[in-house]
TIBAKOL-347464 format. One line per field, with one value per residue: x, y, z of N, C-alpha, C in turn; residue in three letters. Coordinates in steps of 0.2 Angstrom, whole numbers, plus 5000, padded with zeros to 4 digits. Layout:
n_x: [X ...]
n_y: [Y ...]
n_z: [Z ...]
ca_x: [X ...]
ca_y: [Y ...]
ca_z: [Z ...]
c_x: [X ...]
c_y: [Y ...]
c_z: [Z ...]
code: [ALA ...]
This chain:
n_x: [4677 4692 4698 4712 4721 4717 4721 4734 4738 4734 4744 4755 4754 4754 4767 4775 4773 4778 4791 4795 4795 4806 4807 4814 4814 4812 4805 4794 4788 4786 4776 4766 4763 4768 4772 4787 4788 4778 4784 4796 4790 4785 4797 4805 4796 4795 4808 4810 4802 4809 4821 4818 4814 4826 4835 4828 4829 4843 4845 4837 4837 4828 4816 4799 4786 4776 4784 4789 4792 4779 4783 4791 4784 4774 4763 4756 4765 4758 4748 4756 4763 4751 4748 4759 4759 4748 4752 4755 4767 4772 4768 4761 4756 4746 4739 4735 4726 4715 4711 4705 4689 4682 4687 4684 4683 4698 4693 4687 4696 4703 4705 4707 4699 4687 4695 4709 4709 4706 4718 4727 4722 4724 4738 4741 4735 4743 4754 4749 4744 4731 4717 4708 4698 4705 4698 4690 4680 4673 4669 4661 4651 4646 4641 4630 4621 4613 4621 4630 4638 4628 4634 4643 4639]
n_y: [4756 4761 4772 4784 4782 4770 4763 4765 4758 4745 4743 4743 4732 4722 4724 4721 4707 4704 4707 4699 4688 4688 4698 4712 4730 4737 4727 4726 4739 4740 4728 4732 4744 4756 4774 4782 4790 4783 4771 4775 4779 4767 4760 4765 4764 4750 4748 4755 4748 4735 4738 4742 4729 4723 4731 4729 4714 4713 4720 4713 4697 4687 4693 4695 4697 4704 4713 4723 4740 4753 4764 4761 4755 4751 4760 4776 4791 4801 4794 4785 4793 4798 4786 4783 4795 4792 4781 4768 4759 4747 4734 4724 4731 4737 4726 4721 4730 4729 4717 4717 4717 4726 4739 4753 4752 4757 4767 4775 4784 4800 4808 4796 4788 4776 4773 4773 4765 4753 4752 4750 4737 4729 4729 4722 4710 4706 4702 4692 4696 4700 4699 4684 4669 4654 4642 4633 4624 4629 4642 4639 4632 4643 4651 4643 4636 4624 4614 4610 4597 4587 4579 4587 4596]
n_z: [4807 4813 4825 4825 4836 4840 4829 4829 4841 4837 4827 4834 4842 4833 4826 4837 4838 4825 4827 4836 4829 4822 4812 4803 4806 4795 4787 4794 4793 4780 4778 4787 4781 4786 4789 4789 4800 4809 4810 4817 4829 4834 4834 4844 4854 4857 4859 4871 4879 4879 4884 4897 4902 4901 4910 4922 4924 4925 4937 4946 4945 4946 4943 4938 4925 4931 4938 4930 4926 4925 4919 4910 4900 4885 4885 4881 4884 4893 4899 4905 4915 4922 4928 4936 4944 4952 4960 4955 4951 4945 4933 4940 4951 4944 4940 4952 4956 4946 4949 4961 4967 4976 4972 4961 4943 4932 4924 4933 4938 4938 4923 4916 4904 4896 4884 4888 4898 4892 4885 4895 4900 4888 4888 4900 4897 4887 4894 4902 4914 4917 4927 4929 4927 4928 4928 4917 4917 4928 4924 4913 4920 4928 4919 4912 4922 4922 4916 4926 4935 4945 4956 4961 4970]
ca_x: [4683 4696 4702 4719 4724 4715 4725 4742 4739 4734 4750 4760 4754 4756 4774 4778 4773 4782 4799 4797 4796 4813 4807 4817 4809 4811 4801 4788 4786 4783 4771 4760 4762 4768 4775 4793 4786 4774 4788 4800 4787 4784 4804 4806 4792 4798 4815 4810 4800 4814 4827 4816 4815 4833 4837 4826 4832 4850 4845 4834 4838 4822 4810 4794 4783 4773 4789 4791 4789 4775 4786 4795 4780 4772 4758 4757 4768 4754 4745 4762 4764 4745 4747 4764 4757 4743 4756 4756 4775 4774 4763 4759 4752 4739 4735 4731 4721 4710 4708 4701 4682 4680 4688 4680 4689 4702 4689 4685 4702 4703 4709 4707 4693 4687 4700 4715 4708 4707 4725 4731 4720 4727 4745 4741 4733 4749 4759 4745 4742 4724 4714 4703 4697 4709 4694 4686 4674 4669 4667 4655 4645 4643 4636 4626 4620 4610 4626 4634 4637 4624 4638 4648 4636]
ca_y: [4760 4763 4779 4784 4780 4763 4760 4765 4752 4739 4743 4742 4725 4718 4725 4718 4701 4703 4709 4693 4682 4690 4703 4719 4735 4739 4723 4727 4745 4737 4724 4735 4750 4762 4779 4783 4793 4779 4766 4777 4778 4760 4757 4769 4762 4744 4749 4758 4742 4730 4741 4742 4723 4721 4734 4725 4708 4715 4723 4708 4692 4683 4698 4692 4702 4709 4718 4728 4747 4756 4770 4758 4751 4754 4765 4782 4794 4804 4788 4782 4798 4798 4780 4784 4799 4788 4776 4763 4758 4741 4731 4720 4735 4738 4719 4720 4735 4727 4710 4719 4718 4731 4745 4754 4751 4762 4772 4780 4788 4806 4809 4790 4785 4769 4771 4773 4759 4748 4751 4746 4730 4725 4727 4717 4704 4703 4699 4687 4697 4702 4695 4680 4663 4648 4636 4633 4621 4633 4648 4637 4631 4649 4654 4638 4632 4617 4610 4608 4590 4587 4576 4592 4600]
ca_z: [4806 4819 4827 4824 4842 4840 4824 4831 4846 4833 4823 4839 4844 4827 4826 4843 4836 4819 4829 4841 4825 4819 4806 4804 4806 4788 4784 4798 4790 4773 4779 4790 4777 4789 4787 4793 4807 4812 4811 4822 4835 4835 4836 4850 4860 4858 4862 4878 4883 4880 4889 4904 4905 4902 4916 4928 4925 4927 4944 4950 4940 4947 4942 4933 4921 4936 4941 4925 4928 4921 4916 4904 4896 4879 4885 4880 4889 4897 4903 4910 4920 4926 4933 4941 4949 4955 4964 4951 4949 4941 4930 4946 4955 4940 4939 4958 4956 4942 4952 4967 4966 4980 4969 4954 4938 4930 4921 4938 4940 4934 4917 4913 4902 4893 4879 4891 4902 4887 4883 4901 4900 4883 4890 4905 4894 4883 4898 4905 4920 4918 4932 4926 4930 4926 4928 4911 4919 4933 4920 4909 4924 4930 4913 4911 4928 4920 4914 4932 4938 4953 4961 4963 4975]
c_x: [4686 4698 4709 4723 4723 4720 4732 4743 4738 4741 4755 4760 4756 4764 4777 4778 4778 4790 4800 4798 4802 4813 4811 4812 4807 4805 4794 4785 4782 4777 4765 4759 4762 4772 4782 4792 4783 4780 4793 4797 4787 4792 4806 4802 4794 4804 4815 4807 4805 4820 4824 4816 4821 4837 4834 4828 4839 4850 4843 4833 4832 4816 4806 4791 4778 4778 4791 4788 4784 4778 4790 4791 4777 4766 4760 4760 4763 4750 4750 4762 4758 4746 4753 4763 4751 4746 4757 4763 4776 4767 4758 4754 4745 4736 4731 4725 4714 4707 4704 4694 4679 4681 4685 4686 4693 4699 4687 4690 4701 4707 4710 4701 4693 4693 4707 4715 4709 4715 4729 4729 4723 4735 4745 4739 4739 4754 4755 4745 4736 4721 4709 4703 4702 4705 4689 4679 4669 4665 4660 4649 4642 4639 4630 4625 4617 4615 4631 4632 4633 4629 4642 4646 4636]
c_y: [4762 4769 4778 4781 4772 4759 4760 4760 4746 4738 4740 4735 4720 4718 4722 4710 4699 4703 4702 4688 4683 4694 4709 4724 4737 4734 4724 4734 4743 4733 4727 4742 4756 4768 4779 4785 4788 4773 4768 4776 4771 4757 4760 4766 4754 4743 4751 4751 4736 4732 4741 4735 4720 4724 4730 4719 4708 4716 4717 4702 4687 4687 4694 4698 4707 4715 4724 4735 4750 4762 4767 4753 4754 4758 4771 4786 4798 4799 4786 4787 4798 4792 4780 4788 4797 4783 4770 4762 4753 4739 4727 4724 4736 4732 4719 4725 4732 4721 4712 4721 4724 4739 4746 4753 4757 4767 4777 4784 4794 4806 4802 4788 4778 4768 4769 4766 4752 4747 4747 4739 4726 4724 4722 4710 4701 4699 4694 4690 4700 4696 4691 4673 4658 4642 4636 4630 4625 4639 4645 4636 4637 4652 4650 4633 4625 4612 4607 4601 4590 4584 4580 4596 4597]
c_z: [4812 4819 4826 4830 4842 4835 4826 4836 4842 4830 4828 4841 4838 4825 4831 4840 4830 4822 4833 4836 4820 4813 4808 4805 4800 4785 4788 4795 4783 4774 4782 4786 4781 4786 4790 4800 4811 4814 4817 4828 4838 4838 4843 4856 4862 4861 4869 4882 4884 4884 4896 4906 4906 4908 4922 4929 4927 4934 4948 4944 4941 4946 4937 4929 4925 4939 4936 4927 4923 4917 4910 4899 4889 4879 4884 4886 4895 4901 4908 4916 4925 4931 4938 4946 4954 4960 4961 4948 4944 4938 4935 4950 4951 4940 4946 4959 4952 4945 4958 4966 4970 4977 4963 4949 4936 4927 4927 4940 4935 4929 4914 4911 4899 4888 4883 4895 4898 4886 4889 4901 4895 4885 4895 4902 4890 4888 4903 4912 4922 4922 4928 4929 4926 4925 4923 4913 4923 4929 4917 4914 4927 4924 4912 4917 4926 4918 4921 4934 4945 4958 4964 4969 4981]
code: [MET LEU SER ARG SER GLN GLN ALA THR LEU ASN LEU GLU GLU ALA ARG ALA LEU ARG ALA SER GLY CYS THR TYR ARG GLN ILE GLY ARG GLN LEU GLU LEU SER SER GLY GLN LEU GLY HIS ILE ARG ARG THR LEU SER ARG GLU LYS ALA GLY SER THR ARG LEU LEU ARG ALA VAL PRO ASP ALA THR ASP ARG ASP LEU PRO VAL SER ARG SER VAL LEU PRO SER GLY LEU ARG ARG GLN LEU ALA ALA ALA GLY TYR ARG THR LEU GLY ASP LEU ALA ASP ARG LEU SER ASP PRO ASP LEU PRO GLY LEU GLU ALA MET PRO GLY ILE GLY PRO HIS LYS ALA ALA LEU VAL LYS ARG LEU LEU ASP HIS TYR ALA LEU LEU PRO GLY THR ASN ASP LEU ARG GLY ALA ILE GLU ALA LEU PHE PRO ASP LEU ALA ASP PRO ARG ASP THR]
């Protein structure tokens, strides 16, 4: 059973995918069985995200997803304020923080627990900014060293 905040996050992600496929907000509300309040929240959140990216691209035409401001993301308002107060202005700043092995995770920051850190990681994963390996063979060999090719050593 999902908590209310986890369900809201899941609804938002599903609504984002449905909206990208061309569904209207009315269709999204019916398909996900959302109340009018829930649908209004999703509409405002997705509008804020789209407006932020539009403003960014008008100001800097060659901007990437890394340059999107945290204040215009789909994260909850309290979390956006906490991250901005901590000095994280863009999604790229957050991605750099998570990719640095010397720094503790976001959970170590005051007021940000595992749930809020998971929200940030899901957002970064949506934009493909989450640090990870692109070397599938290397990742498999790290998990199963006996599968490594002896000629590569």
